[in-house]
C-alpha positions as CSV (number, residue, x, y, z in Angstrom):
1,M,0.0,0.0,0.0
2,K,2.8,2.4,0.9
3,K,4.5,1.6,-2.4
4,L,1.3,2.3,-4.3
5,F,0.8,5.5,-2.4
6,K,4.3,6.7,-3.2
7,E,3.9,5.8,-6.8
8,Y,0.6,7.6,-7.3
9,R,0.9,10.3,-4.6
10,I,1.0,13.1,-7.2
11,L,-2.1,11.8,-8.9
12,L,-3.9,11.4,-5.6
13,L,-2.9,14.9,-4.6
14,I,-4.2,16.3,-7.9
15,I,-7.5,14.4,-7.3
16,A,-7.8,15.4,-3.6
17,I,-7.3,19.2,-4.1
18,P,-10.6,19.9,-5.9
19,Y,-12.5,17.8,-3.2
20,L,-10.7,19.7,-0.4
21,F,-11.5,23.0,-2.1
22,I,-15.2,22.1,-2.3
23,I,-15.3,20.9,1.3
24,V,-13.7,24.1,2.5
25,C,-15.9,26.3,0.4
26,S,-19.0,24.5,1.7
27,I,-17.9,25.3,5.3
28,I,-16.9,29.0,5.0
29,K,-19.7,31.4,5.2
30,V,-19.8,34.8,3.4
31,N,-21.9,37.9,4.1
32,Y,-24.1,37.5,1.0
33,D,-27.7,36.4,0.4
34,I,-28.9,34.6,-2.7
35,T,-32.3,34.5,-4.3
36,T,-33.4,32.0,-6.9
37,P,-36.7,31.1,-8.7
38,A,-39.1,28.8,-6.9
39,T,-42.8,28.1,-7.9
40,I,-46.3,29.5,-8.2
41,S,-49.2,28.4,-5.9
42,K,-53.0,28.9,-6.3
43,V,-54.2,31.3,-3.6
44,F,-57.2,29.1,-2.7
45,T,-54.7,26.6,-1.2
46,E,-54.1,29.2,1.5
47,I,-57.3,31.3,1.6
48,N,-60.7,29.9,0.8
49,I,-63.9,31.8,0.4
50,E,-67.0,29.6,0.7
51,D,-65.0,26.6,-0.7
52,N,-64.2,28.4,-4.0
53,D,-61.4,26.6,-5.9
54,E,-62.1,28.0,-9.3
55,C,-60.3,31.4,-9.2
56,N,-57.0,31.1,-11.1
57,V,-55.1,33.7,-9.1
58,N,-51.6,32.6,-8.0
59,T,-48.9,33.8,-5.7
60,V,-45.2,33.2,-6.7
61,S,-42.3,32.4,-4.4
62,V,-38.5,32.4,-4.5
63,Y,-35.9,30.5,-2.6
64,S,-33.9,32.9,-0.3
65,Y,-30.7,31.9,1.4
66,T,-29.0,34.2,4.0
67,R,-25.3,34.3,4.6
68,V,-24.5,31.5,2.2
69,S,-21.4,29.4,2.0
70,L,-18.6,30.4,-0.3
71,L,-19.5,27.5,-2.6
72,N,-23.1,28.7,-3.0
73,Y,-21.9,32.2,-3.6
74,L,-19.6,31.1,-6.4
75,L,-22.4,29.0,-7.9
76,G,-24.7,32.0,-7.6
77,L,-22.2,34.1,-9.6
78,V,-22.6,31.8,-12.6
79,N,-26.4,31.3,-12.3
80,K,-28.0,33.9,-14.6
81,N,-31.3,33.6,-12.7
82,A,-29.9,34.2,-9.3
83,S,-29.6,37.5,-7.5
84,I,-26.8,38.2,-4.9
85,D,-27.1,40.9,-2.3
86,K,-24.9,41.7,0.7
87,T,-26.3,40.5,4.0
88,Y,-27.7,43.4,6.1
89,K,-25.1,43.9,8.7
90,Y,-27.6,44.2,11.6
91,Q,-29.6,41.1,10.5
92,V,-30.0,38.4,13.1
93,I,-28.8,35.1,11.6
94,D,-31.1,32.6,13.4
95,T,-33.2,30.2,11.4
96,N,-35.8,29.7,14.1
97,L,-36.2,33.5,14.5
98,A,-36.4,33.9,10.7
99,Y,-39.1,31.3,10.5
100,S,-41.1,32.8,13.3
101,S,-40.8,36.2,11.6
102,G,-41.9,34.8,8.3
103,L,-45.0,33.1,9.8
104,I,-46.1,36.4,11.4
105,Q,-45.6,38.2,8.2
106,K,-47.7,35.6,6.4
107,R,-50.5,35.7,9.0
108,V,-50.7,39.5,8.8
109,S,-50.6,39.3,5.0
110,I,-53.6,36.9,4.9
111,Y,-55.6,39.0,7.4
112,N,-54.9,42.1,5.4
113,A,-55.9,40.4,2.2
114,I,-59.1,39.1,3.6
115,I,-60.0,42.6,5.0
116,A,-59.0,44.5,1.8
117,G,-60.8,42.0,-0.5
118,Y,-64.0,42.0,1.5
119,R,-64.0,45.8,1.8
120,A,-63.4,46.1,-2.0
121,A,-66.4,43.8,-2.5
122,G,-68.6,46.0,-0.3
123,Y,-68.5,44.0,3.0
124,T,-67.4,46.8,5.4
125,D,-68.3,44.8,8.5
126,I,-65.3,42.5,7.9
127,I,-63.7,44.7,10.7
128,N,-65.3,46.1,13.9
129,Q,-64.2,48.0,17.0
130,N,-62.3,44.9,18.3
131,S,-60.4,44.1,15.1
132,F,-57.4,46.3,15.8
133,Q,-54.9,44.6,18.2
134,G,-51.8,46.9,18.1
135,Y,-48.6,46.9,16.1
136,I,-47.0,43.5,15.9
137,I,-43.2,43.1,15.9
138,H,-42.3,40.9,12.9
139,T,-38.5,41.6,12.6
140,L,-35.7,42.2,15.2
141,Y,-32.3,43.5,14.4
142,T,-29.1,42.9,16.3
143,F,-29.3,46.2,18.2
144,A,-32.9,45.7,19.4
145,S,-33.6,45.6,23.1
146,N,-33.5,42.0,24.5
147,K,-36.7,42.8,26.3
148,L,-38.6,42.7,23.0
149,Q,-39.6,39.5,21.1
150,V,-40.9,38.7,17.6
151,G,-44.7,38.4,18.0
152,D,-45.0,41.1,20.7
153,I,-48.0,43.4,20.0
154,I,-47.3,47.0,20.9
155,T,-50.4,48.7,22.4
156,N,-48.9,51.7,24.2
157,F,-45.7,53.7,23.7
158,N,-44.5,56.5,25.9
159,G,-47.9,57.3,27.2
160,Q,-49.7,57.0,23.9
161,K,-52.4,54.4,23.5
162,F,-52.8,53.3,19.9
163,V,-56.2,53.2,18.3
164,G,-55.4,51.8,14.8
165,L,-57.0,52.2,11.4
166,T,-55.6,55.7,11.0
167,G,-54.0,55.1,7.6
168,S,-50.5,55.0,9.0
169,N,-48.4,53.1,11.6
170,E,-48.9,55.1,14.8
171,F,-45.9,53.4,16.5
172,E,-43.5,54.3,13.7
173,D,-44.9,57.8,13.5
174,A,-44.2,58.2,17.3
175,V,-40.7,56.9,16.9
176,E,-40.1,59.2,14.0
177,Q,-40.4,62.2,16.3
178,L,-37.7,61.0,18.7
179,I,-34.2,62.4,18.8
180,F,-31.5,59.8,19.4
181,D,-30.4,59.8,23.1
182,P,-28.9,56.6,24.4
183,E,-29.5,57.7,28.0
184,Q,-33.2,58.2,27.4
185,T,-35.7,55.4,28.2
186,Y,-39.2,55.0,26.9
187,Q,-42.1,53.1,28.3
188,I,-43.6,50.4,26.1
189,Q,-46.5,48.1,26.7
190,V,-47.0,44.9,24.7
191,L,-49.3,41.9,24.5
192,R,-47.2,38.7,24.5
193,Q,-48.3,35.0,24.2
194,V,-46.8,33.2,27.2
195,K,-46.9,29.5,28.3
196,N,-48.6,28.7,31.6
197,A,-47.6,26.0,34.0
198,N,-50.2,23.7,32.5
199,N,-48.6,24.1,29.0
200,T,-51.4,26.3,27.6
201,Y,-50.9,29.7,26.1
202,E,-52.5,33.0,27.0
203,M,-51.9,36.7,26.1
204,K,-50.4,38.8,28.9
205,T,-49.8,42.5,29.1
206,L,-46.2,43.4,29.9
207,E,-44.7,46.8,30.5
208,F,-41.0,47.8,30.6
209,D,-38.6,50.6,29.6
210,I,-36.4,50.4,26.5
211,S,-33.7,52.7,25.2
212,T,-32.2,53.2,21.7
213,S,-28.7,52.2,20.7
214,Y,-28.8,53.2,17.1
215,Y,-30.0,56.1,14.9
216,Y,-30.3,57.1,11.3
217,N,-29.9,60.5,9.8
218,K,-33.0,62.3,8.4
219,E,-33.0,65.9,7.5
220,D,-29.8,66.5,9.4
221,R,-31.1,65.1,12.7
222,K,-30.4,61.8,14.5
223,V,-33.7,59.8,14.5
224,A,-33.9,57.1,17.1
225,S,-34.4,53.4,16.2
226,F,-35.3,50.5,18.4
227,G,-34.1,47.9,15.9
228,I,-37.6,46.5,15.2
229,E,-40.1,46.4,12.3
230,T,-43.8,46.3,12.9
231,Y,-47.1,45.8,11.1
232,E,-50.5,47.2,12.0
233,Y,-52.2,44.1,13.3
234,I,-55.9,43.9,12.5
235,I,-58.0,40.6,12.7
236,P,-61.0,40.2,10.4
237,T,-64.3,39.4,12.0
238,T,-66.7,36.5,11.3
239,S,-70.5,36.8,11.3
240,E,-73.6,35.4,9.7
241,S,-73.9,38.4,7.5
242,L,-70.5,37.7,5.9
243,P,-69.5,34.9,3.4
244,D,-67.4,32.3,5.1
245,Y,-63.7,32.3,4.8
246,S,-60.9,30.0,6.1
247,W,-57.1,30.1,5.8
248,Q,-53.9,28.2,6.4
249,Y,-50.2,29.1,6.1
250,G,-49.5,27.0,3.1
251,N,-46.0,26.1,1.8
252,S,-44.4,29.5,2.0
253,I,-43.8,32.3,4.5
254,G,-43.5,36.0,4.3
255,P,-45.9,38.8,3.2
256,S,-45.3,39.0,-0.6
257,G,-48.5,37.1,-1.6
258,G,-50.8,39.7,0.0
259,L,-51.8,41.5,-3.2
260,M,-52.8,38.4,-5.1
261,Q,-54.5,37.0,-2.0
262,A,-56.7,40.1,-1.8
263,L,-57.5,39.8,-5.6
264,Y,-58.6,36.2,-5.0
265,V,-60.8,37.2,-2.1
266,W,-62.4,40.1,-4.1
267,D,-63.0,38.0,-7.2
268,S,-64.3,35.0,-5.3
269,L,-66.9,37.4,-3.7
270,N,-67.8,38.4,-7.3
271,S,-68.3,34.9,-8.6
272,N,-64.9,34.8,-10.4
273,Q,-66.3,36.8,-13.2
274,Y,-63.2,38.9,-13.7
275,T,-60.4,36.3,-13.6
276,E,-62.3,33.2,-14.9
277,K,-60.4,32.9,-18.2
278,L,-57.0,34.2,-17.1
279,K,-54.0,32.7,-15.4
280,I,-52.9,35.6,-13.1
281,V,-49.7,35.7,-11.2
282,G,-48.3,38.7,-9.2
283,T,-46.6,39.8,-6.1
284,G,-46.6,42.6,-3.5
285,T,-47.6,43.1,0.1
286,I,-51.1,44.5,0.9
287,D,-52.5,46.6,3.8
288,V,-56.1,46.6,5.0
289,Y,-56.7,49.7,2.9
290,G,-55.8,47.9,-0.3
291,N,-52.4,49.6,-0.9
292,A,-49.7,47.5,-2.6
293,G,-46.2,47.4,-1.1
294,P,-42.7,46.5,-2.4
295,I,-41.1,43.0,-2.1
296,G,-37.9,41.3,-3.0
297,G,-37.0,38.8,-5.6
298,I,-39.2,40.2,-8.3
299,Y,-36.6,39.4,-11.0
300,Q,-36.9,35.7,-10.2
301,K,-40.7,35.8,-9.7
302,I,-41.2,37.0,-13.3
303,I,-39.1,34.1,-14.6
304,V,-41.2,31.6,-12.6
305,A,-44.5,33.2,-13.8
306,N,-43.4,33.0,-17.4
307,L,-42.4,29.3,-17.1
308,A,-45.9,28.7,-15.6
309,K,-47.4,30.3,-18.7
310,A,-49.1,33.1,-16.9
311,D,-51.3,35.6,-18.9
312,I,-50.7,38.6,-16.6
313,F,-48.1,39.5,-14.0
314,F,-49.0,42.3,-11.6
315,V,-46.0,44.4,-10.5
316,P,-46.4,46.5,-7.3
317,V,-45.3,50.1,-7.3
318,S,-46.0,53.0,-4.9
319,S,-47.7,55.2,-7.5
320,L,-48.9,55.0,-11.1
321,D,-47.0,58.3,-11.8
322,P,-44.2,57.3,-14.2
323,D,-42.0,59.9,-12.7
324,V,-42.2,57.9,-9.4
325,Y,-42.5,54.2,-10.3
326,T,-39.8,54.3,-13.0
327,K,-37.2,55.0,-10.2
328,E,-38.4,52.2,-8.0
329,S,-36.4,49.0,-7.7
330,N,-39.4,46.7,-8.1
331,Y,-40.2,48.3,-11.5
332,I,-36.6,48.4,-12.7
333,E,-35.9,44.8,-11.8
334,A,-39.2,43.7,-13.3
335,I,-38.5,45.3,-16.6
336,E,-35.0,43.9,-16.7
337,S,-36.3,40.4,-16.1
338,Y,-39.2,40.8,-18.5
339,Q,-36.9,42.0,-21.3
340,N,-34.7,38.9,-20.9
341,L,-37.7,36.6,-21.5
342,K,-37.9,35.0,-24.9
343,N,-41.1,34.8,-26.9
344,T,-43.3,35.5,-23.8
345,K,-47.0,36.0,-24.1
346,M,-47.3,37.2,-20.5
347,K,-48.3,40.8,-20.0
348,L,-46.6,43.0,-17.3
349,V,-49.1,45.3,-15.5
350,I,-48.0,48.0,-13.1
351,V,-50.3,48.5,-10.1
352,S,-50.2,50.4,-6.8
353,S,-53.3,49.0,-5.1
354,L,-56.0,46.4,-5.3
355,N,-58.3,49.0,-6.8
356,D,-55.8,49.4,-9.7
357,I,-56.1,45.7,-10.4
358,I,-59.9,45.8,-10.2
359,N,-60.1,48.7,-12.6
360,Y,-57.7,47.0,-15.0
361,L,-59.7,43.7,-15.0
362,K,-63.0,45.5,-15.4
363,D,-61.7,47.4,-18.4
364,K,-60.4,44.3,-20.2
């Protein structure tokens, strides 16, 4: 054996080097995220209105990988359908936390879609005086207070009790007025789901003081940041006067299916008359007022929709004013991806709200 090893050691070394390189590259992590195409899913697999499974409205997903290995980074560089971005330096790298965050975003997305869709169809009693819960924390960054948790619902801040449904995020508006002072503390009240001794869960009200440890510059002033992101958390109602709905998380997490979910809800409540002969795919967040919001991975999502032979792909922008949306990353990436498609019959449609989609479909 020793004789054979000596005789072929150079050949063995040549063979071993690539394998060692692959192993090392698989272990080393780099501060980059990669996004690649995934698949489309019919909305009725996640939200169902009175057992309606005829509406052909679809969400689209991507695969997202955070702080990838050096090997995956190198493979991403040669994958024309992959996007590579630097990992946000304050992002918490924790798979359990990321999953919890994604589930909360998905739940809020579904609730918002149900509310926006029902309201667009004329069912204003889908919300009532008990629907607003507070502002739910869906993301924590590394500089956030360790007193806060993903899933906490903020109900009071610095003496202000939130009322909700004002058209803006009251908590973020309040924080926007603060000047950064690391010595200053602020009182916050949250609702938190806690486990009891008998292993059941209940919501409890907690109060504590938090301080800021980070700021960002805005108009030459240091605006405080608590290292969290929140959504307005509003739960739709159920009553005998409303068509029945049900929902489940489905196979994906995150908020980017909201706009298409709202479209499905609205069209289901209108007997599918506007989407019946179309295969519709799109992306974008939604709020309870029907406004569309930006998302990531739209370059890959358009590739997926085209492969699925979609008729229409709805692209979310903040305004239908060309002077505004032509400068937005969602639009720029969507156009770049669309122009790279070959012989596509899919139509790209720019929208800023559920109402924009409704008006487009009614005019077709």
